[in-house]
BAFI-3210 file (N, C-alpha, C; in Angstrom, 3 decimals, decimal comma, padded with zeros to 6 digits):
// residues 141
n [1|2|3|4|5|6|7|8|9|10|11|12|13|14|15|16|17|18|19|20|21|22|23|24|25|26|27|28|29|30|31|32|33|34|35|36|37|38|39|40|41|42|43|44|45|46|47|48|49|50|51|52|53|54|55|56|57|58|59|60|61|62|63|64|65|66|67|68|69|70|71|72|73|74|75|76|77|78|79|80|81|82|83|84|85|86|87|88|89|90|91|92|93|94|95|96|97|98|99|100|101|102|103|104|105|106|107|108|109|110|111|112|113|114|115|116|117|118|119|120|121|122|123|124|125|126|127|128|129|130|131|132|133|134|135|136|137|138|139|140|141]
n.u [-004,397|-006,035|-007,895|-006,130|-005,417|-008,214|-008,575|-006,627|-007,388|-009,689|-008,731|-007,086|-009,005|-010,721|-008,634|-008,395|-011,173|-011,096|-009,201|-009,801|-011,733|-012,293|-014,891|-016,901|-019,634|-022,077|-024,965|-028,290|-029,697|-030,203|-027,483|-026,351|-024,164|-023,661|-026,320|-026,430|-024,435|-025,200|-027,568|-026,311|-025,062|-027,273|-028,874|-027,008|-025,088|-022,468|-020,637|-020,992|-020,309|-017,523|-016,505|-016,881|-014,939|-012,050|-009,014|-008,249|-010,029|-011,167|-012,580|-013,865|-015,304|-015,816|-014,389|-013,716|-011,956|-009,484|-006,644|-005,865|-007,455|-007,541|-008,771|-009,190|-011,341|-012,723|-013,119|-014,519|-016,916|-017,774|-017,879|-018,379|-020,188|-022,526|-021,530|-020,517|-022,617|-025,737|-028,989|-031,235|-030,668|-030,050|-031,639|-033,937|-033,080|-032,027|-029,355|-026,222|-024,283|-020,902|-018,980|-016,504|-014,319|-012,834|-013,532|-016,005|-018,331|-020,404|-022,618|-024,041|-026,013|-026,189|-027,863|-026,778|-026,682|-024,695|-024,067|-023,873|-022,797|-022,801|-022,914|-021,292|-021,731|-019,660|-019,221|-016,916|-015,794|-013,568|-012,357|-011,229|-009,521|-011,723|-013,893|-015,849|-014,959|-015,347|-013,876|-013,971|-015,479|-015,973|-016,309|-017,522|-017,909]
n.v [-065,062|-064,729|-062,811|-060,655|-060,182|-059,401|-057,082|-055,513|-055,233|-053,859|-051,412|-050,375|-049,943|-048,005|-045,887|-045,179|-044,331|-042,104|-040,267|-040,049|-037,940|-036,098|-034,654|-036,294|-038,249|-039,169|-041,343|-042,615|-043,612|-045,665|-047,141|-047,234|-048,665|-050,748|-051,781|-052,933|-054,971|-056,368|-057,574|-058,950|-061,026|-062,107|-063,222|-064,836|-064,500|-065,069|-064,177|-061,367|-060,717|-061,520|-059,917|-057,357|-057,229|-057,113|-059,185|-060,709|-060,727|-059,467|-061,379|-061,584|-063,388|-065,585|-067,973|-069,912|-071,474|-070,809|-068,651|-066,516|-063,931|-062,749|-063,645|-065,682|-064,178|-065,910|-068,376|-067,374|-066,498|-068,649|-070,798|-069,781|-067,976|-067,431|-067,177|-064,696|-062,806|-062,830|-063,208|-063,618|-062,282|-059,831|-058,813|-056,119|-054,612|-051,563|-049,730|-047,755|-045,371|-044,665|-042,607|-041,482|-039,921|-042,016|-044,378|-046,490|-047,519|-049,693|-050,199|-052,131|-052,201|-053,824|-053,764|-055,163|-057,621|-059,547|-060,494|-057,917|-056,156|-053,946|-054,708|-054,701|-055,070|-054,803|-053,672|-053,293|-051,013|-050,136|-047,399|-047,939|-047,216|-045,496|-047,032|-048,614|-051,270|-054,264|-054,868|-056,312|-057,691|-057,210|-057,690|-056,256|-056,309]
n.w [024,922|022,964|024,039|024,495|021,723|020,758|022,531|021,617|018,836|019,343|020,509|018,456|016,527|018,210|018,220|015,536|014,879|016,631|015,571|012,926|012,132|010,215|008,065|009,242|010,149|012,256|012,535|012,811|010,631|007,735|006,143|002,961|001,798|003,757|003,774|001,390|001,600|003,810|002,529|000,721|002,387|003,662|001,555|000,564|-001,332|-002,734|-004,598|-004,799|-002,073|-002,043|-003,880|-002,751|-000,457|001,555|000,849|002,925|006,246|009,400|011,872|014,700|016,220|014,458|014,032|016,453|017,725|017,097|017,265|015,731|014,312|011,635|008,765|005,740|003,190|001,574|003,167|005,398|004,173|003,014|005,056|007,538|007,664|009,222|011,807|011,369|010,804|012,156|011,120|012,775|015,141|014,391|012,429|011,468|013,501|014,969|014,052|014,492|012,746|011,960|009,992|007,772|005,378|004,642|006,058|007,096|009,850|011,327|013,943|016,121|019,026|022,368|025,213|028,438|027,596|027,940|031,042|033,294|031,644|028,724|025,107|021,893|018,422|015,750|012,258|009,840|007,191|004,730|002,799|-000,306|-003,151|-004,108|-003,473|-000,920|000,959|002,709|005,822|008,029|011,226|014,639|018,120|021,197|024,713]
ca.u [-003,872|-007,201|-008,312|-005,000|-005,855|-009,499|-008,362|-005,468|-008,220|-010,698|-007,714|-006,799|-010,386|-011,031|-007,955|-008,880|-012,264|-010,920|-008,303|-010,340|-012,841|-012,672|-016,152|-017,729|-021,049|-022,706|-026,377|-028,963|-030,252|-029,805|-026,343|-026,345|-022,970|-024,125|-027,581|-026,247|-023,522|-026,022|-028,398|-025,542|-024,930|-028,624|-029,115|-026,034|-024,611|-021,003|-019,935|-021,123|-019,539|-016,047|-015,902|-016,899|-014,315|-010,503|-008,641|-008,296|-010,818|-011,168|-013,677|-013,473|-016,219|-016,064|-013,531|-013,656|-010,827|-008,312|-006,169|-005,862|-008,746|-007,700|-009,082|-009,535|-012,729|-013,440|-013,237|-015,541|-018,189|-018,328|-018,011|-018,596|-021,037|-023,512|-021,002|-020,403|-023,890|-026,872|-030,197|-032,276|-030,332|-029,921|-032,701|-034,809|-032,523|-031,398|-027,856|-025,579|-023,142|-019,751|-018,544|-015,671|-013,947|-012,088|-014,114|-017,606|-018,458|-021,798|-022,662|-025,300|-025,651|-027,005|-027,527|-026,809|-026,672|-023,539|-024,066|-024,024|-022,089|-023,348|-021,902|-021,628|-021,052|-019,180|-018,927|-016,065|-015,430|-012,548|-012,343|-010,088|-009,853|-013,024|-014,995|-015,913|-014,660|-015,503|-012,522|-014,062|-016,298|-015,430|-017,364|-017,150|-016,508]
ca.v [-064,605|-064,197|-061,531|-059,649|-059,788|-058,575|-055,726|-054,864|-054,849|-052,578|-050,251|-049,807|-049,267|-046,811|-044,754|-044,874|-043,513|-040,665|-039,588|-039,749|-037,374|-034,991|-034,998|-037,330|-038,181|-040,501|-041,311|-043,911|-043,826|-046,697|-046,803|-047,875|-049,739|-051,840|-052,535|-053,992|-056,048|-057,334|-058,249|-060,091|-061,988|-062,724|-063,808|-065,803|-063,955|-065,102|-063,284|-060,008|-060,536|-061,619|-058,653|-056,253|-057,337|-057,262|-060,619|-061,164|-059,873|-059,532|-061,716|-061,891|-064,696|-066,650|-069,406|-069,761|-072,425|-070,343|-067,380|-065,491|-063,214|-062,313|-065,011|-065,558|-064,047|-067,112|-069,151|-066,908|-066,475|-070,205|-071,690|-069,246|-066,788|-067,406|-066,313|-063,319|-062,119|-063,465|-062,564|-063,807|-061,394|-058,416|-058,405|-055,126|-053,791|-050,254|-049,680|-046,423|-045,505|-043,594|-042,454|-040,365|-040,049|-043,361|-045,575|-046,822|-048,443|-050,004|-050,614|-052,673|-052,202|-054,626|-053,515|-056,128|-058,866|-060,254|-060,084|-056,390|-055,176|-053,724|-055,233|-054,212|-055,926|-053,489|-054,123|-052,281|-050,945|-049,043|-046,938|-048,167|-046,769|-044,884|-048,021|-049,222|-052,825|-054,824|-055,393|-057,317|-057,611|-057,148|-057,700|-055,729|-056,544]
ca.w [023,852|022,159|024,734|024,144|020,357|021,015|023,093|020,630|017,844|019,801|020,756|017,217|016,094|018,697|017,814|014,138|014,960|017,081|014,724|011,470|012,253|009,185|007,141|009,716|010,399|012,983|012,311|012,894|009,327|006,945|005,372|001,705|001,688|004,601|003,407|000,168|002,178|004,669|001,801|000,255|003,415|003,861|000,247|000,393|-002,723|-002,462|-005,491|-004,122|-000,749|-002,315|-004,765|-001,852|000,732|001,359|000,698|004,531|006,962|010,599|012,337|016,068|016,656|013,311|014,345|017,889|018,365|016,410|017,869|014,549|014,063|010,356|007,910|004,388|002,896|000,954|004,305|006,206|003,525|002,620|005,929|008,698|007,527|010,222|012,858|010,893|010,807|012,649|010,866|013,951|016,298|013,867|011,503|011,918|014,617|014,700|014,094|014,313|011,687|011,805|008,643|007,305|003,831|004,440|006,748|007,491|010,867|011,568|015,245|016,852|020,581|023,083|026,663|029,397|026,932|028,458|032,244|033,546|030,631|027,448|024,104|020,564|017,294|014,833|010,967|009,241|005,782|004,571|001,450|-001,273|-004,630|-004,301|-002,998|000,389|000,951|004,049|006,401|009,199|012,287|015,970|019,020|022,421|025,224]
c.u [-004,915|-007,698|-007,466|-005,437|-006,997|-009,258|-007,555|-006,446|-009,039|-009,908|-007,404|-008,046|-010,671|-010,048|-008,254|-010,234|-012,009|-010,166|-008,726|-011,528|-013,201|-013,913|-016,755|-019,060|-021,532|-024,303|-026,974|-029,910|-029,546|-028,567|-026,450|-025,280|-023,376|-025,313|-027,116|-025,402|-024,237|-027,052|-027,776|-025,282|-026,239|-029,097|-028,097|-025,204|-023,065|-020,201|-019,944|-020,129|-017,969|-015,500|-016,015|-016,115|-012,841|-010,289|-008,692|-009,220|-010,817|-012,445|-013,307|-014,068|-016,451|-015,583|-013,092|-012,288|-009,553|-007,824|-006,171|-007,161|-008,677|-007,747|-009,426|-011,067|-013,525|-013,950|-014,494|-016,905|-018,824|-018,646|-018,547|-019,399|-021,989|-022,824|-020,654|-021,659|-025,119|-028,278|-031,160|-032,037|-030,306|-031,086|-033,803|-034,422|-031,996|-029,803|-027,356|-024,528|-022,065|-019,065|-017,706|-015,193|-013,316|-012,631|-015,789|-017,611|-019,817|-021,710|-024,045|-024,857|-026,543|-026,731|-027,738|-027,149|-025,774|-023,296|-024,654|-023,553|-022,790|-022,429|-022,288|-021,075|-020,796|-018,592|-018,150|-015,854|-014,626|-012,642|-011,011|-010,347|-011,260|-014,081|-014,713|-015,963|-014,778|-014,313|-012,797|-015,287|-015,580|-016,625|-016,753|-018,150|-016,278]
c.v [-064,185|-062,924|-060,518|-059,276|-058,964|-057,159|-054,686|-054,220|-053,564|-051,477|-049,483|-049,077|-047,881|-045,588|-044,314|-044,013|-042,051|-039,852|-039,328|-039,043|-035,969|-035,566|-036,160|-037,205|-039,600|-040,225|-042,618|-044,085|-045,037|-046,378|-047,771|-049,032|-051,062|-052,435|-053,501|-055,127|-057,042|-058,011|-059,508|-061,200|-062,912|-063,591|-064,806|-065,519|-063,927|-064,458|-061,878|-059,832|-060,569|-060,525|-057,432|-056,348|-057,270|-058,844|-061,338|-060,254|-060,331|-060,286|-062,456|-063,471|-065,627|-068,047|-069,335|-070,437|-072,002|-068,965|-066,298|-065,051|-062,581|-063,670|-064,710|-065,239|-065,220|-068,137|-068,844|-066,905|-067,706|-071,050|-071,072|-067,964|-066,492|-066,869|-065,016|-062,306|-063,192|-062,740|-062,554|-062,864|-060,060|-058,003|-057,302|-054,297|-052,684|-050,309|-048,135|-046,649|-044,205|-043,789|-041,228|-040,560|-041,487|-044,621|-045,282|-047,794|-048,531|-050,590|-051,033|-052,727|-053,033|-054,246|-054,845|-057,344|-060,031|-060,026|-058,816|-055,630|-055,062|-054,353|-054,872|-055,213|-054,794|-054,158|-053,151|-052,386|-049,824|-048,665|-047,226|-048,183|-046,533|-045,912|-048,495|-050,639|-053,209|-055,083|-056,284|-056,724|-057,772|-057,064|-057,067|-055,960|-058,003]
c.w [023,116|022,924|024,481|022,728|020,183|021,444|022,387|019,393|018,160|019,961|019,470|016,592|016,538|018,197|016,472|014,027|015,573|016,220|013,192|011,357|011,196|008,337|007,792|009,962|011,209|013,066|012,718|011,921|008,586|006,204|004,203|001,463|002,574|004,302|002,246|000,676|002,855|003,817|001,063|001,152|003,504|002,715|-000,163|-000,978|-002,553|-003,451|-005,126|-002,903|-001,064|-003,122|-003,969|-000,571|000,396|001,287|002,078|005,228|008,404|011,211|013,890|016,727|015,485|013,508|015,674|018,523|017,789|016,976|016,962|014,294|012,513|009,599|006,523|004,167|002,253|002,166|005,040|005,606|003,196|003,867|007,269|008,784|008,428|011,509|012,706|011,175|011,065|012,239|012,109|014,812|015,762|012,917|011,991|013,059|014,374|014,839|013,996|013,217|012,001|010,489|008,395|005,865|003,691|004,990|006,955|008,614|011,307|013,017|015,831|018,280|021,323|024,698|027,491|028,718|027,441|030,100|032,538|032,638|029,441|026,374|022,869|019,421|016,106|013,417|010,484|007,772|005,866|003,093|000,665|-002,563|-004,869|-004,055|-001,693|000,467|002,681|004,618|007,576|010,162|013,489|016,983|020,187|023,416|024,765]
res [m|r|t|t|n|s|i|y|s|i|l|i|l|s|v|l|l|v|f|s|c|k|n|e|s|n|q|l|t|e|n|p|v|w|e|k|f|k|n|g|i|e|n|e|d|l|t|y|l|l|n|n|s|l|d|s|i|y|c|t|d|c|i|l|d|v|d|n|e|l|h|s|k|q|l|i|f|e|k|h|r|k|n|l|y|s|s|e|l|l|k|g|k|t|y|s|t|h|e|t|d|s|i|i|r|i|s|y|s|f|e|k|l|s|g|n|e|a|s|s|i|i|y|m|f|n|r|i|e|n|k|y|l|f|t|g|m|i|t|t|p]
***
């Protein structure tokens, strides 16, 4: 069931990325929305994280023994923040950015981290009322 949900999440993300290509940019430069949010995670700024996230967020690897990938932002940021973002793994690592008028996707890629397959961690933001809010994190494969 968890694999099906992960595949479904990846499929939806892929479709959104393909069909939301107006005014898009793909870049390897720092993204200010992500940099502020990442600093909020690293500095454990719960107020900033809660104010800049949707009420429920996707997190494929945050709570491993639960089938549902959509969780309360309060639960994730208070109890599972280290599963959402690992500074040991990601600090200083280059990421790519996909941005349109309505979304930002931050992608960290890892070659052959999982056997012979490459993997990625993707952080997602959606524009809501002229502000980008964190909507979650997914991993591939």
